[in-house]
N, C-alpha and C positions, 0 to 999 in steps of 0.2 A: 504493500500500500504506500509506504514512504517513497519508494522508487517511482511509482506511478505519479504521485503528487509532485515530486521533484521534476519529473519529466514534463509534466503539464506546465509547471511554472517556467521551466526553461523555454518551452515552445511559445508561451505567452510573451516572455521577454524578447524572444527572437522576432515575433510578429510585430511587437511594438517598435523595436529598433528598425525593422524594415519599413514600417509605415512612416516613421520619422524621416528616414533617409530618402524615401520616395517623395514625400511631401516637400522636403527641402530642395531636392534637385529640380522638381517640377516648378516650384515657386522661383528659385534662383534663375532657372533657365528662362522662365516667362518674363520676369521683371528685373533681373539683375541681382547679383549677390548683395551689393551694397544697399539695395532698396527694399530688402526683406528683413524683418527682425525675427529673432528666435521665438518670440511669443506667437507670431503668426504661423510659424512652422508647427509649433506645438498645437495650436488650435486646429490647423489643417489636418493633423494626425489624430485629433480628438484626445489629447493627453494634456496633463498639466505641464507647466514650465519646469517644475522640479523633476518631473519624470524625464523630460528631455535631457536635463543635465546629468541624470543618473546614467544615461546611455552615452551621451556625447559631452565631453568636457568643454567644447567650444563650438562656435558657429561653423568654423572651417571644418571641424571634424565630421560634421553632418554629411559632407560631400565624400568623405573617405571612410565610409562605414566598413569597408573590407580591409582597413589598415592592418589589423592584427592577423587576419586570415592570410593576407599576402605575405607577411613576414614569416608566419608559421610554415607556410607552404614552401618558401625559399629554403628555410632551415631544414625542413623535412626532406626536401629533394636531395640534399647532400647527406644528411644524417642517415636516412633510411634507403639509400640507393641500393641497387641490386648488387649482389656479391660479384666482385671483379670489375664493376663499373667505376670509372674514374670520376672524381668530383666534377671535373670539367664537363664530361659527357652527361652526367646527371643534371647539371645546371642547364646545359644546352637543351636537353629533352624537356625539362620542366618549362623553360622559357618559351620554347616553340609552342607548347600546348597552352600555356597560361597567359602569356604576355603579347601574343601576336594577333589576338582576336579583336582587340580594341583598335578601331580606325580613327584617323584624325578628324573625321566628320561626326564622330559620336558626340551627342549633345553634352554629356558630362565632360568629355575631353575638351570640347570647345569652351565650355564654361570655365574650366580650370585655367586653360591657356589664356583666356581673355580677362582673368581676374587676378591682379597682383597679389592680393592676400592669399588666394588659393595656391598660386604658384609658389609663394614663399612657404606655405604650409607643406606642400608636396615635396619641396626640396629638403625640408627638415625631416619629413617622414622617410624619404628615400635614404637620407643619411643614417637614420636609426636602423633601417633595414640592412644597409650596407655593413654597419658595424656588427649586427647580429650574424649576418652571413659570413663575414670575415672570421668571427670567433668560431663558427661551425667549421669553416674550411681549415682553420688551424687545428682543431680537434681531429678532423678527418685525415690530415696529412702529417701531423706531428711537427709542423712548422710553428714558429713563433707567431703570435697574433699580429705583430707588426712587420712580418716578413713581406717583402715586395710581391712575392708570388701570391700570397694570401690577399693582401690589400688590393693588389692590382686586379686579380680575378673578381673580387667582390665589386670593385668599382665598375669594371667592364660589364658585369652581369646587370648592374642597375642602369647603365647607360645604353646598352645594346638595343633594348626594345624601342627606344625613341628613334634610333636609326632604322631599324627594321620596319617600323610602322610606315615610314615614308615610301617604302617600296610597294610595287604592285603585288608582290608575293612576299608578305612579311615573314612567313615561316621559312621560306627558302633563304631569304636575306639573313635571318637569324642563324641558320646553319652555316652559311658562308662566312659570317662574321666569326663564328666559333672555329671554323676551319682556319681562318686567317690567324686567330689567336694561337691555335694549337700548333700550326706548322710554320708560322712566321711569315713576314712580308716577303723575304727573298724567295722562299720556296713557292709560296702561293702566287706571287706575281710572275715568276718564271713559268709556272705551269699555265697561267692564263695567256702569257705571250706565245707560248708554244701552241696552245689551242687555237688562238687567232691566226697564227701563221699557217696552221694546218687547214683552217677554213679558207684562207685566202688562196692556198695552193689548190 
């Protein structure tokens, strides 16, 4: 009975959180982030202002309701990777699946990119994710948390999606970016040059 009650309570919390996030994005997209107050978001979701702040510590956080989930998934991709799979390949596969679906014309993406406060919040959020990922990579490889191989890969993983999204085929672009990282500029660029030469011939 206790487990059933706890499960019901968690589902209710999840529904409330989702309702708040949906209302926030809808209102912010329609009227602009700076023109909507948190009280209006709470009213649109039919909850009290205090309930809103139990779920989201700030107005900006309403737009990034998956913040914790994104970080957890990044960490899990490395920590729980398949036996024999390298951290780099585990990250590549995760990012191809999880971070190439969002297009630059997505309403939430447009909202964030057009709002300075949200861009700043996103940068701070990605910085936290980067640090968590770097710590996990250090554990997975036995390297020091400040080793360039660890911090460099963590930074690359956080920046690569923005490059891939600009491509007509983001998933393919993501794989190519990781191939470049894995094999290096000299090897990758030489292979491309040979490929183009063969096509010309």
